[in-house]
C-alpha positions as CSV (number, residue, x, y, z in Angstrom):
1,X,-20.2,55.9,16.3
2,X,-19.3,59.6,16.3
3,X,-17.8,60.6,12.9
4,X,-14.7,62.5,13.8
5,X,-13.7,63.2,10.3
6,X,-17.0,64.9,9.4
7,X,-16.8,66.8,12.6
8,X,-13.3,68.1,11.9
9,X,-14.2,68.8,8.3
10,X,-17.2,70.8,9.4
11,X,-15.2,72.8,11.9
12,X,-12.5,73.5,9.3
13,X,-15.0,74.6,6.6
14,X,-16.8,76.8,9.1
15,X,-13.6,78.7,10.0
16,X,-13.4,82.2,8.5
17,X,-10.6,83.0,6.0
18,X,-8.3,84.9,8.2
19,X,-4.8,84.7,9.5
20,X,-3.8,82.0,11.9
21,X,-3.3,84.5,14.7
22,X,-6.9,85.7,14.3
23,X,-8.2,82.1,14.2
24,X,-6.3,81.3,17.4
25,X,-7.8,84.2,19.2
26,X,-11.3,83.3,18.1
27,X,-13.7,80.7,19.5
28,X,-12.6,77.0,19.5
29,X,-15.7,76.3,17.4
30,X,-14.3,78.3,14.5
31,X,-11.4,76.0,13.8
32,X,-10.0,72.6,14.3
33,X,-7.4,70.0,13.2
34,X,-8.4,67.0,11.2
35,X,-8.2,63.6,13.0
36,X,-5.5,61.3,11.9
37,X,-6.2,58.4,9.6
38,X,-7.5,55.3,11.3
39,X,-8.3,57.2,14.6
40,X,-11.7,55.6,14.9
41,X,-10.2,52.1,14.6
42,X,-7.4,52.2,17.2
43,X,-9.6,54.3,19.6
44,X,-11.8,51.2,20.1
45,X,-9.1,48.6,19.8
46,X,-9.2,46.1,22.6
47,X,-12.7,47.2,23.8
48,X,-14.5,43.9,23.2
49,X,-17.9,42.8,24.2
50,X,-18.9,42.3,27.8
51,X,-19.2,38.7,29.1
52,X,-22.5,36.8,28.5
53,X,-25.1,37.3,31.2
54,X,-26.5,34.0,32.6
55,X,-28.0,32.5,35.7
56,X,-27.2,29.3,37.4
57,X,-28.0,26.6,36.4
58,X,-27.2,27.0,32.7
59,X,-25.8,25.0,29.8
60,X,-23.0,26.5,27.7
61,X,-21.6,25.5,24.3
62,X,-18.5,27.2,23.1
63,X,-17.1,26.7,19.6
64,X,-14.0,28.1,18.0
65,X,-13.8,28.1,14.2
66,X,-11.1,29.0,11.9
67,X,-11.1,29.3,8.1
68,X,-10.2,26.0,6.6
69,X,-9.2,27.5,3.3
70,X,-6.4,29.4,4.9
71,X,-4.9,26.3,6.4
72,X,-5.7,23.8,3.8
73,X,-4.5,23.8,0.2
74,X,-1.5,26.1,-0.4
75,X,-1.3,28.1,-3.6
76,X,1.8,26.6,-5.2
77,X,1.2,27.5,-8.8
78,X,4.4,29.3,-9.9
79,X,2.5,31.1,-12.6
80,X,0.3,33.1,-10.2
81,X,1.3,36.7,-10.0
82,X,1.4,38.6,-6.7
83,X,-1.8,40.4,-7.6
84,X,-3.6,37.1,-8.2
85,X,-2.4,35.7,-4.9
86,X,-3.7,38.8,-3.1
87,X,-7.0,38.5,-4.9
88,X,-7.3,34.8,-3.9
89,X,-6.5,35.7,-0.3
90,X,-9.3,38.2,-0.2
91,X,-11.7,35.7,-1.8
92,X,-10.9,33.1,0.8
93,X,-11.4,35.5,3.7
94,X,-14.7,36.8,2.2
95,X,-15.9,33.2,1.6
96,X,-15.2,32.2,5.2
97,X,-17.1,35.2,6.7
98,X,-19.9,34.7,4.2
99,X,-20.4,31.2,5.6
100,X,-20.2,32.5,9.2
101,X,-22.8,35.3,8.5
102,X,-25.1,32.8,6.7
103,X,-25.0,30.6,9.7
104,X,-25.7,33.5,12.1
105,X,-28.5,34.9,9.9
106,X,-30.2,31.5,9.8
107,X,-30.1,31.4,13.6
108,X,-31.5,34.9,14.0
109,X,-34.2,34.4,11.4
110,X,-35.4,31.3,13.2
111,X,-35.2,32.4,16.8
112,X,-35.2,36.1,17.3
113,X,-38.3,38.1,18.3
114,X,-40.1,39.2,15.1
115,X,-39.1,42.8,14.2
116,X,-35.6,42.4,15.6
117,X,-32.7,43.3,13.3
118,X,-30.3,40.8,11.9
119,X,-26.7,41.2,13.0
120,X,-23.7,40.5,10.8
121,X,-19.9,40.5,11.0
122,X,-18.7,43.1,8.6
123,X,-15.6,42.9,6.3
124,X,-13.7,46.1,5.7
125,X,-10.6,47.3,4.0
126,X,-8.6,49.3,6.5
127,X,-7.6,52.9,5.7
128,X,-3.8,52.7,5.5
129,X,-1.7,55.7,6.4
130,X,0.6,55.1,3.4
131,X,-2.3,55.5,1.0
132,X,-3.3,58.9,2.6
133,X,0.0,60.6,1.7
134,X,-0.4,63.3,-1.0
135,X,2.6,64.0,-3.2
136,X,3.1,67.7,-4.0
137,X,2.6,67.9,-7.8
138,X,4.2,64.5,-8.3
139,X,2.6,61.4,-9.7
140,X,1.5,59.2,-6.9
141,X,2.8,55.7,-6.3
142,X,0.4,52.8,-6.7
143,X,-1.7,52.5,-3.5
144,X,-0.6,49.7,-1.0
145,X,-3.0,46.8,-1.2
146,X,-5.3,46.7,1.9
147,X,-6.6,43.2,2.5
148,X,-10.1,42.5,3.5
149,X,-10.3,41.9,7.2
150,X,-12.9,41.4,9.9
151,X,-12.1,43.9,12.6
152,X,-12.5,42.4,16.1
153,X,-16.3,42.6,16.4
154,X,-18.8,41.4,18.9
155,X,-22.3,40.2,18.1
156,X,-24.9,39.3,20.7
157,X,-28.5,38.3,20.4
158,X,-31.2,36.3,22.2
159,X,-33.1,33.4,20.7
160,X,-36.3,31.9,21.9
161,X,-36.5,28.1,21.5
162,X,-40.0,27.0,21.0
163,X,-41.2,24.0,22.9
164,X,-42.7,22.5,19.8
165,X,-39.5,22.7,17.7
166,X,-37.4,19.6,17.4
167,X,-35.9,17.1,15.0
168,X,-38.8,17.3,12.6
169,X,-40.1,20.9,13.2
170,X,-37.8,23.9,12.8
171,X,-37.9,26.9,15.1
172,X,-39.7,30.0,13.9
173,X,-39.7,33.7,14.8
174,X,-42.6,35.1,16.8
175,X,-43.7,38.4,18.2
176,X,-44.4,37.3,21.8
177,X,-42.6,34.1,22.9
178,X,-44.6,31.8,25.0
179,X,-43.7,31.2,28.7
180,X,-42.7,27.6,27.7
181,X,-40.1,28.9,25.3
182,X,-36.5,28.5,26.4
183,X,-34.1,31.5,26.4
184,X,-30.9,31.1,24.3
185,X,-28.2,33.7,24.5
186,X,-25.7,33.8,21.6
187,X,-22.5,35.8,21.6
188,X,-20.0,35.9,18.7
189,X,-16.5,37.3,18.7
190,X,-14.3,37.7,15.6
191,X,-10.5,37.5,16.0
192,X,-7.5,37.7,13.7
193,X,-7.4,34.0,13.1
194,X,-10.8,32.6,14.1
195,X,-14.3,33.2,15.3
196,X,-15.6,32.1,18.7
197,X,-19.3,31.3,19.2
198,X,-20.9,30.9,22.6
199,X,-24.4,29.5,23.1
200,X,-26.0,29.7,26.5
201,X,-29.2,27.8,27.4
202,X,-30.8,29.7,30.3
203,X,-33.7,27.6,31.4
204,X,-34.6,29.8,34.4
205,X,-35.5,32.8,32.3
206,X,-38.9,33.0,30.5
207,X,-40.2,35.8,28.2
208,X,-41.2,38.9,30.2
209,X,-40.8,37.1,33.5
210,X,-38.1,37.3,36.3
211,X,-35.4,34.7,36.3
212,X,-36.3,31.6,38.4
213,X,-33.7,29.7,40.5
214,X,-36.1,26.9,41.4
215,X,-36.2,24.6,38.4
216,X,-38.8,22.2,39.8
217,X,-41.8,24.1,38.4
218,X,-40.7,25.4,35.1
219,X,-43.2,25.9,32.3
220,X,-42.7,24.0,29.1
221,X,-41.7,20.4,28.5
222,X,-38.2,21.2,27.4
223,X,-37.5,23.6,30.2
224,X,-38.9,21.1,32.7
225,X,-36.7,18.3,31.3
226,X,-33.6,20.5,31.6
227,X,-34.6,21.5,35.1
228,X,-35.2,17.8,36.1
229,X,-31.8,16.7,35.0
230,X,-30.0,19.6,36.7
231,X,-32.0,19.0,39.9
232,X,-31.0,15.3,39.8
233,X,-27.4,16.4,39.8
234,X,-27.9,18.8,42.7
235,X,-29.9,16.3,44.8
236,X,-27.3,13.6,44.4
237,X,-24.6,16.0,45.6
238,X,-26.7,17.1,48.6
239,X,-27.4,13.5,49.5
240,X,-23.7,12.7,49.5
241,X,-23.1,15.3,52.2
242,X,-26.2,14.5,54.2
243,X,-25.3,10.8,54.4
244,X,-21.6,11.5,55.1
245,X,-20.7,9.5,51.9
246,X,-18.0,12.2,51.2
247,X,-16.0,10.8,54.1
248,X,-15.2,7.7,52.1
249,X,-13.1,7.2,48.9
250,X,-14.5,8.2,45.6
251,X,-14.2,4.6,44.3
252,X,-16.1,2.4,45.1
253,X,-19.1,4.7,45.3
254,X,-21.1,4.9,48.5
255,X,-24.8,5.5,48.8
256,X,-25.3,5.7,45.1
257,X,-28.1,3.3,44.1
258,X,-28.7,1.9,40.6
259,X,-31.5,4.4,39.9
260,X,-29.5,7.4,41.0
261,X,-26.5,6.2,39.0
262,X,-28.6,5.8,35.9
263,X,-30.1,9.2,36.5
264,X,-26.7,10.8,36.7
265,X,-25.5,9.1,33.6
266,X,-28.6,10.2,31.7
267,X,-28.2,13.8,33.0
268,X,-24.6,13.8,31.8
269,X,-25.5,12.5,28.3
270,X,-28.4,15.0,28.1
271,X,-26.5,18.1,29.3
272,X,-23.4,17.5,27.3
273,X,-24.7,15.9,24.1
274,X,-28.5,15.3,23.6
275,X,-29.8,18.8,24.3
276,X,-27.3,20.3,21.9
277,X,-28.2,17.9,19.1
278,X,-31.8,18.7,19.7
279,X,-31.0,22.4,19.6
280,X,-29.0,22.0,16.4
281,X,-31.9,20.1,14.7
282,X,-34.4,22.7,15.8
283,X,-32.3,25.5,14.2
284,X,-31.1,23.5,11.2
285,X,-27.4,23.2,11.7
286,X,-27.0,19.6,12.9
287,X,-24.1,19.1,10.4
288,X,-21.7,21.1,12.6
289,X,-22.5,18.7,15.5
290,X,-22.4,15.4,13.6
291,X,-18.9,16.0,12.1
292,X,-15.8,18.0,12.5
293,X,-14.3,17.0,9.2
294,X,-13.4,19.8,6.9
295,X,-15.0,18.3,3.8
296,X,-18.4,18.2,5.5
297,X,-18.3,21.4,7.6
298,X,-19.8,24.4,5.8
299,X,-18.1,27.1,7.8
300,X,-14.5,26.0,8.0
301,X,-13.0,23.9,10.7
302,X,-14.0,23.6,14.4
303,X,-10.7,23.4,16.4
304,X,-12.2,23.8,19.9
305,X,-15.5,22.4,21.2
306,X,-16.3,22.9,24.9
307,X,-19.5,22.0,26.7
308,X,-20.2,23.3,30.2
309,X,-22.8,22.8,33.0
310,X,-23.1,25.8,35.4
311,X,-24.8,25.0,38.8
312,X,-25.4,27.1,41.9
313,X,-24.2,25.0,44.7
314,X,-26.6,24.6,47.7
315,X,-25.1,21.5,49.3
316,X,-24.1,23.6,52.4
317,X,-27.0,26.0,53.0
318,X,-25.8,26.5,56.6
319,X,-22.2,27.2,55.6
320,X,-19.9,28.9,58.1
321,X,-20.2,32.7,58.1
322,X,-17.5,34.4,56.1
323,X,-15.8,37.7,56.7
324,X,-18.2,40.6,56.2
325,X,-21.4,38.6,56.6
326,X,-22.1,39.9,60.1
327,X,-21.5,43.5,59.0
328,X,-23.8,43.0,56.1
329,X,-26.7,41.6,58.3
330,X,-26.2,44.4,60.8
331,X,-26.5,47.1,58.1
332,X,-29.6,45.5,56.7
333,X,-31.2,45.3,60.1
334,X,-30.4,49.0,60.7
335,X,-32.3,49.7,57.5
336,X,-35.2,47.5,58.5
337,X,-34.4,44.9,55.9
338,X,-34.6,41.1,56.6
339,X,-31.3,39.1,56.6
340,X,-30.3,38.4,53.0
341,X,-30.1,34.8,51.7
342,X,-27.1,33.9,49.5
343,X,-29.6,32.5,47.0
344,X,-31.6,35.7,46.7
345,X,-29.5,37.1,43.9
346,X,-25.9,37.4,42.9
347,X,-25.4,41.1,43.5
348,X,-25.2,42.0,47.2
349,X,-25.2,45.7,48.0
350,X,-23.7,45.2,51.5
351,X,-20.8,43.0,52.4
352,X,-18.8,40.7,50.2
353,X,-19.8,38.3,47.5
354,X,-20.4,34.8,48.9
355,X,-17.4,32.5,48.5
356,X,-16.5,28.9,49.3
357,X,-14.9,28.7,52.7
358,X,-11.5,27.2,52.0
359,X,-10.4,27.3,55.6
360,X,-13.3,25.1,56.6
361,X,-12.6,22.6,53.8
362,X,-15.8,23.4,52.0
363,X,-14.4,23.2,48.4
364,X,-13.1,19.7,48.9
365,X,-16.4,18.6,50.4
366,X,-18.4,20.1,47.6
367,X,-16.2,18.5,45.0
368,X,-16.5,15.1,46.6
369,X,-20.2,15.5,46.7
370,X,-20.3,16.0,43.0
371,X,-17.9,13.2,42.2
372,X,-20.7,10.7,41.2
373,X,-21.7,13.1,38.4
374,X,-18.1,14.0,37.6
375,X,-17.2,10.4,37.1
376,X,-19.9,10.2,34.4
377,X,-19.0,13.5,32.6
378,X,-16.7,11.7,30.2
379,X,-15.6,8.1,29.5
380,X,-12.4,7.2,31.3
381,X,-12.6,9.8,34.0
382,X,-11.6,7.3,36.6
383,X,-8.3,6.6,34.8
384,X,-7.1,10.2,34.9
385,X,-6.7,13.0,37.4
386,X,-9.7,15.3,37.5
387,X,-8.8,19.0,37.2
388,X,-10.5,20.8,40.0
389,X,-9.7,24.2,41.6
390,X,-11.2,27.4,42.9
391,X,-11.4,30.4,40.5
392,X,-11.9,34.1,41.0
393,X,-10.9,34.0,44.7
394,X,-13.2,31.0,45.6
395,X,-16.2,32.7,43.9
396,X,-16.7,29.4,42.0
397,X,-15.2,26.0,41.6
398,X,-14.1,24.6,38.2
399,X,-14.0,20.9,37.3
400,X,-12.7,19.6,34.0
401,X,-13.0,16.0,32.8
402,X,-10.1,15.7,30.4
403,X,-10.3,11.9,29.9
404,X,-10.5,12.2,26.1
405,X,-7.9,9.5,25.3
406,X,-8.5,5.9,24.7
407,X,-6.1,4.8,27.5
408,X,-4.9,1.2,27.7
409,X,-4.8,1.2,31.5
410,X,-4.4,-2.0,33.5
411,X,-6.0,-1.9,36.9
412,X,-5.0,-3.6,40.1
413,X,-6.0,-7.2,40.1
414,X,-7.8,-6.7,43.4
415,X,-10.2,-4.2,42.0
416,X,-13.8,-5.4,41.5
417,X,-15.5,-4.6,38.2
418,X,-18.8,-3.9,39.9
419,X,-17.0,-1.3,42.2
420,X,-15.1,0.3,39.3
421,X,-18.0,0.5,36.9
422,X,-21.2,1.0,38.8
423,X,-24.6,1.3,37.2
424,X,-24.9,4.2,34.9
425,X,-21.1,4.3,34.3
426,X,-19.8,5.7,31.0
427,X,-17.1,3.1,30.8
428,X,-17.0,1.4,27.4
429,X,-18.6,4.4,25.6
430,X,-16.6,6.1,22.8
431,X,-14.5,9.0,23.9
432,X,-16.1,12.4,23.8
433,X,-15.0,14.8,21.0
434,X,-15.4,17.8,23.2
435,X,-14.0,19.1,26.4
436,X,-16.6,18.8,29.2
437,X,-16.6,21.2,32.2
438,X,-18.6,21.8,35.4
439,X,-18.8,25.2,37.1
440,X,-20.1,25.4,40.7
441,X,-20.9,28.9,42.0
442,X,-21.4,29.7,45.7
443,X,-25.1,30.3,45.9
444,X,-26.9,32.2,43.1
445,X,-24.1,34.0,41.2
446,X,-24.0,37.5,39.8
447,X,-25.2,37.1,36.2
448,X,-22.3,39.0,34.8
449,X,-19.7,37.5,37.1
450,X,-20.6,33.9,36.4
451,X,-20.7,34.8,32.7
452,X,-17.2,36.3,33.0
453,X,-15.9,33.2,34.7
454,X,-17.2,30.8,32.1
455,X,-16.2,33.2,29.3
456,X,-12.6,33.4,30.7
457,X,-12.2,29.7,31.0
458,X,-13.6,29.1,27.5
459,X,-11.2,31.8,26.1
460,X,-8.3,30.1,27.8
461,X,-9.3,26.7,26.4
462,X,-9.6,28.2,22.9
463,X,-6.1,29.6,23.1
464,X,-4.8,26.3,24.4
465,X,-6.4,24.4,21.5
466,X,-5.2,27.0,19.0
467,X,-1.6,26.7,20.3
468,X,-1.8,22.9,20.0
469,X,-3.7,22.7,16.7
470,X,-0.5,22.1,14.6
471,X,1.5,20.3,17.3
472,X,1.8,17.2,15.2
473,X,3.3,19.1,12.3
474,X,5.6,21.1,14.6
475,X,6.8,18.0,16.5
476,X,7.5,16.2,13.2
477,X,9.4,19.2,11.9
478,X,11.6,19.1,15.0
479,X,13.0,15.7,14.0
480,X,13.6,17.0,10.4
481,X,15.4,20.0,11.8
482,X,17.7,17.9,13.9
483,X,18.5,15.6,11.0
484,X,19.1,18.4,8.5
485,X,21.2,20.2,11.1
486,X,23.4,17.1,11.5
487,X,23.7,16.8,7.8
488,X,24.8,20.4,7.6
489,X,27.3,19.9,10.3
490,X,28.7,16.8,8.5
491,X,28.8,18.6,5.2
492,X,30.8,21.6,6.7
493,X,33.1,19.2,8.5
494,X,33.8,17.2,5.3
495,X,34.4,20.4,3.3
496,X,37.0,21.6,5.8
497,X,38.7,18.2,6.0
498,X,38.9,17.8,2.2
499,X,40.3,21.3,1.8
500,X,43.0,20.5,4.3
501,X,43.7,17.2,2.5
502,X,44.1,19.0,-0.8
503,X,46.7,21.4,0.6
504,X,48.5,18.5,2.4
505,X,48.7,16.5,-0.8
506,X,50.2,19.5,-2.7
507,X,52.6,20.1,0.2
508,X,53.9,16.5,0.1
509,X,54.4,16.7,-3.7
510,X,57.1,19.3,-3.0
511,X,59.4,19.8,-6.0
512,X,58.2,16.7,-7.8
513,X,55.7,18.8,-9.7
514,X,56.2,22.2,-11.2
515,X,54.6,25.1,-9.3
516,X,52.2,25.8,-12.1
517,X,51.0,22.2,-12.2
518,X,50.3,22.3,-8.5
519,X,48.4,25.5,-8.9
520,X,46.2,24.0,-11.6
521,X,45.6,20.8,-9.6
522,X,44.7,22.8,-6.5
523,X,42.3,25.0,-8.5
524,X,40.6,22.0,-10.2
525,X,40.2,20.0,-7.0
526,X,38.9,22.9,-5.0
527,X,36.5,23.8,-7.7
528,X,35.1,20.2,-7.8
529,X,34.9,20.2,-4.0
530,X,33.0,23.5,-3.8
531,X,30.7,22.3,-6.5
532,X,29.8,19.1,-4.7
533,X,29.4,20.9,-1.4
534,X,27.2,23.5,-2.9
535,X,24.9,20.8,-4.5
536,X,24.6,19.2,-1.0
537,X,23.6,22.6,0.5
538,X,21.0,23.1,-2.2
539,X,19.5,19.7,-1.3
540,X,19.5,20.6,2.4
541,X,17.7,23.9,1.6
542,X,15.1,22.1,-0.5
543,X,14.5,19.6,2.3
544,X,14.2,22.4,4.8
545,X,11.4,24.0,2.7
546,X,9.5,20.7,2.6
547,X,9.4,19.9,6.3
548,X,6.1,21.9,6.8
549,X,3.1,22.0,4.5
550,X,3.7,24.9,2.2
551,X,7.3,25.4,3.0
552,X,9.3,26.6,5.9
553,X,7.9,30.1,5.6
554,X,4.4,28.7,6.4
555,X,5.8,26.6,9.2
556,X,7.4,29.6,10.8
557,X,4.0,31.4,10.6
558,X,2.3,28.4,12.3
559,X,4.9,28.3,15.0
560,X,4.7,32.0,15.5
561,X,0.9,31.9,16.0
562,X,1.2,28.9,18.3
563,X,3.8,30.6,20.4
564,X,1.6,33.8,20.5
565,X,-1.5,31.9,21.7
566,X,0.5,29.8,24.2
567,X,1.8,33.0,25.8
568,X,-1.7,34.6,25.8
569,X,-3.0,31.4,27.3
570,X,-0.6,31.6,30.2
571,X,-1.2,35.3,30.7
572,X,-5.0,34.8,30.9
573,X,-4.4,31.8,33.3
574,X,-2.9,34.2,35.8
575,X,-6.0,36.4,35.7
576,X,-8.2,33.4,36.5
577,X,-7.0,33.5,40.1
578,X,-6.7,29.7,40.4
579,X,-6.9,28.4,44.0
580,X,-5.5,25.1,45.1
581,X,-7.6,22.4,46.7
582,X,-5.5,19.8,48.5
583,X,-5.5,16.3,46.8
584,X,-6.8,17.7,43.6
585,X,-5.0,18.8,40.4
586,X,-5.5,22.5,39.7
587,X,-5.6,24.0,36.2
588,X,-2.2,25.6,36.8
589,X,-0.7,22.3,37.9
590,X,-2.1,20.7,34.8
591,X,-0.5,23.3,32.6
592,X,2.9,23.2,34.4
593,X,3.1,19.4,34.4
594,X,1.6,18.5,31.0
595,X,1.6,21.6,28.7
596,X,4.6,23.7,29.7
597,X,7.1,21.4,28.1
598,X,4.9,21.3,24.9
599,X,4.7,25.0,24.7
600,X,8.5,25.3,25.2
601,X,9.1,22.7,22.5
602,X,6.9,24.7,20.1
603,X,8.9,27.9,20.8
604,X,12.3,26.2,20.6
605,X,11.4,24.5,17.4
606,X,10.8,27.9,15.8
607,X,14.1,29.2,17.2
608,X,15.9,26.1,15.9
609,X,14.3,26.5,12.4
610,X,15.5,30.1,12.2
611,X,18.9,29.1,13.4
612,X,19.2,26.3,10.9
613,X,18.2,28.6,8.0
614,X,20.7,31.3,9.1
615,X,23.5,28.7,9.5
616,X,22.6,27.2,6.0
617,X,22.8,30.7,4.5
618,X,26.1,31.4,6.3
619,X,27.7,28.2,5.2
620,X,26.4,28.7,1.6
621,X,27.9,32.2,1.5
622,X,31.2,30.8,2.9
623,X,31.4,28.1,0.2
624,X,30.5,30.5,-2.6
625,X,33.1,32.9,-1.3
626,X,35.7,30.1,-1.4
627,X,34.7,29.2,-4.9
628,X,35.1,32.9,-5.9
629,X,38.6,33.0,-4.4
630,X,39.5,29.8,-6.3
631,X,38.2,31.1,-9.5
632,X,40.2,34.4,-9.0
633,X,43.4,32.4,-8.5
634,X,42.6,30.3,-11.6
635,X,42.1,33.6,-13.6
636,X,45.5,34.8,-12.4
637,X,47.1,31.5,-13.5
638,X,45.4,31.7,-16.9
639,X,46.7,35.3,-17.3
640,X,50.3,34.0,-16.7
641,X,49.8,31.3,-19.2
642,X,48.6,33.8,-21.8
643,X,51.6,35.9,-21.2
644,X,53.9,32.9,-21.9
645,X,52.0,32.2,-25.0
646,X,52.4,35.8,-26.1
647,X,56.2,35.6,-25.5
648,X,56.4,32.5,-27.5
649,X,54.4,34.1,-30.3
650,X,56.8,37.0,-30.4
651,X,59.7,34.7,-30.8
652,X,58.0,32.9,-33.6
653,X,57.3,36.2,-35.2
654,X,61.0,37.1,-35.1
655,X,61.9,33.8,-36.7
656,X,59.4,34.5,-39.5
657,X,60.9,38.0,-40.0
658,X,64.4,36.5,-40.1
659,X,63.3,33.9,-42.7
660,X,61.8,36.6,-44.8
661,X,65.0,38.6,-44.5
662,X,67.1,35.6,-45.7
663,X,64.7,34.9,-48.6
664,X,65.0,38.6,-49.5
665,X,68.7,38.2,-49.8
666,X,68.2,35.4,-52.3
667,X,66.3,37.7,-54.7
668,X,68.3,38.6,-57.8
669,X,67.8,42.4,-57.7
670,X,68.9,42.8,-54.0
671,X,71.9,40.4,-54.5
672,X,73.0,42.2,-57.6
673,X,72.8,45.6,-55.8
674,X,74.9,44.4,-52.8
675,X,77.4,42.7,-55.1
676,X,77.9,45.9,-57.1
677,X,78.3,47.9,-53.9
678,X,80.3,45.7,-51.5
679,X,81.2,42.6,-53.4
680,X,80.4,38.9,-53.3
681,X,81.9,38.2,-49.8
682,X,79.5,40.7,-48.3
683,X,76.5,38.9,-49.9
684,X,77.6,35.5,-48.6
685,X,78.2,36.9,-45.1
686,X,74.7,38.4,-44.9
687,X,73.1,35.3,-46.2
688,X,74.9,33.2,-43.5
689,X,73.8,35.5,-40.7
690,X,70.2,35.5,-41.8
691,X,70.2,31.7,-42.1
692,X,71.7,31.4,-38.6
693,X,68.9,33.6,-37.0
694,X,66.3,31.7,-38.9
695,X,67.6,28.3,-37.6
696,X,68.0,29.7,-34.0
697,X,64.5,31.1,-33.7
698,X,62.9,28.1,-35.3
699,X,64.7,25.8,-32.9
700,X,63.7,28.0,-29.9
701,X,60.1,28.1,-31.1
702,X,60.0,24.3,-31.5
703,X,61.5,23.9,-28.0
704,X,58.8,26.3,-26.5
705,X,56.0,24.4,-28.2
706,X,57.3,21.0,-27.2
707,X,57.7,22.3,-23.6
708,X,54.2,23.6,-23.5
709,X,52.9,20.3,-24.8
710,X,54.7,18.3,-22.2
711,X,53.6,20.5,-19.4
712,X,50.0,20.4,-20.6
713,X,50.1,16.6,-21.0
714,X,51.5,16.3,-17.5
715,X,49.0,18.7,-16.1
716,X,46.1,16.9,-17.7
717,X,47.3,13.5,-16.3
718,X,47.5,15.1,-12.8
719,X,44.0,16.7,-13.2
720,X,42.6,13.3,-14.4
721,X,44.1,11.6,-11.3
722,X,42.5,14.3,-9.1
723,X,39.2,13.8,-10.8
724,X,39.4,10.1,-10.2
725,X,40.2,10.6,-6.5
726,X,37.3,13.1,-6.3
727,X,34.8,10.7,-7.9
728,X,35.9,7.9,-5.5
729,X,35.3,10.3,-2.6
730,X,31.9,11.3,-4.0
731,X,30.9,7.6,-4.4
732,X,32.1,6.9,-0.9
733,X,29.9,9.8,0.3
734,X,26.9,8.4,-1.5
735,X,27.5,5.0,0.0
């Protein structure tokens, strides 16, 4: 890639030291602005690899793998710091891509031509704009942590599968592959959440030889076996049309003998299973085929496994001419060229690409011709609708055998077992663990176009599987959300009802209780109510965090990614240009009937979860605000009580002063002085007045203390009664 930063730096350093005006008037080569940070990354964003190039027939295996460590155990250790969690995240990401690269390197070292390079997916730390800011003379803030990521990358290479390699002999690199070696095209694409791996077996292409469409005379035992099985499928379809068997129902089969039925079943088992196990053994990665369990898979988890057979349909070699064909032949004749056959190649220079003639009913006829094979693509195909439709404006036909469930289906009592399960049937075999597909192109397809069709369908399937990967968890969370929402509604309703009951009880008390007692009772009962309600809200919050593995935050992430991929799935489905074939279920109909409600449920579950969290936060704030108001009122009441106590204390102080004054009159020096000055009567009068004040203030102080004690005793009895009522209510709630 062109290094823009070195280029701009070189231009800047080469500029003469002169004024900006002089620089502007000079040559453009003498100056330049530096490119912004990250320019080389977003410049190529979205520019992914071209589709795989293949011929027809071909066998395709598409795998989608995501890092099991990121979706398995959750780091719940509360002692881990943020820095430690960041470090572990980087370690997990690095471990996943190390496993992916180890797998890819092993493939290339065993199958690429000697001297070829070894491709890898590279991990990088992005250059963040926030870390490029320079502070003028000030100390810089700590740099923002940039996580290790694998930028969207494409990796494509070709393997040559030796005819001698198999279960006991591993494939090896060689300088010049033999004509018997089978071409394997591998394409890898990294994404934000996963890695997709596409493996194409192209039996018609040999080393340094043109691609062959006739598979009856292929060199090599393995290539010949592949060709024989694919030719058996094509011959069976052609025979269905030649004999007119397509005019009858699909079940029971017509004109399908025991040998042909067994050959079709063998071809299905070979194309969708046996050949890939053989390939895995030859290249040493049979573990990924034998199991999809996380504890045995060395490279994470496989969440999408798709096997496809790509055939060039020749059942109607004399098909009706389509628009543009006459013009194409006329132009070729003017140039002295012979009429072009649709099987010559897939890239016509004149006219239009060959398409299935929908107006003449060709798509339906072709599909019925291939039904004996489609019935044997997967166990239980007869018990489900087969997805079949035209794609890319009738450039090809798509057939998907989605019978992956172990259906308990009771047939009509008039159906005969020998008609329903003919020789070679897959009935009774265990359900397939992968999605099986059939692509039929009109004649020999364009190598890039058929690759684009297969790649597009595989991408759509991967997105569908990613969106549905956590459907069980999301669906289970939906029930929890509803129950917790009902609990929150009931808690809020009870809180409002009990608050009104408290106010009503105090209103009915009227003048039977002093105002201060009613205030204290109201404060106490409301405080206990708010405390109970707040405890219930805390429990609801804890339950809400436990409805998804790792807490509601992780559940929101899972729902967000599922919603994103469901929308991307439907957007790509529009680009597939699905065409309807009467009496068949198209891919779009399958989505609208079976998947649309599931995708809507995923999205609404996320909205409901957010809504419940917001409601819980709102109710909690409301209860806490009410508790704060109650405490404020209690503080005011306590302040008033302190004022009364202060007034009573002042009265007691006056009584003590009066007593001291009276005692002072009893002292001999003061009594003698008053007697000498005013006489004995004055002394007696002063003593009487002092004694009166002492008795008065003592009596008033005693009355105040007795009154406070009575009020406190009455208040405590009322509060205990309120506590008893609250405990009864609480026990009734628990019951």
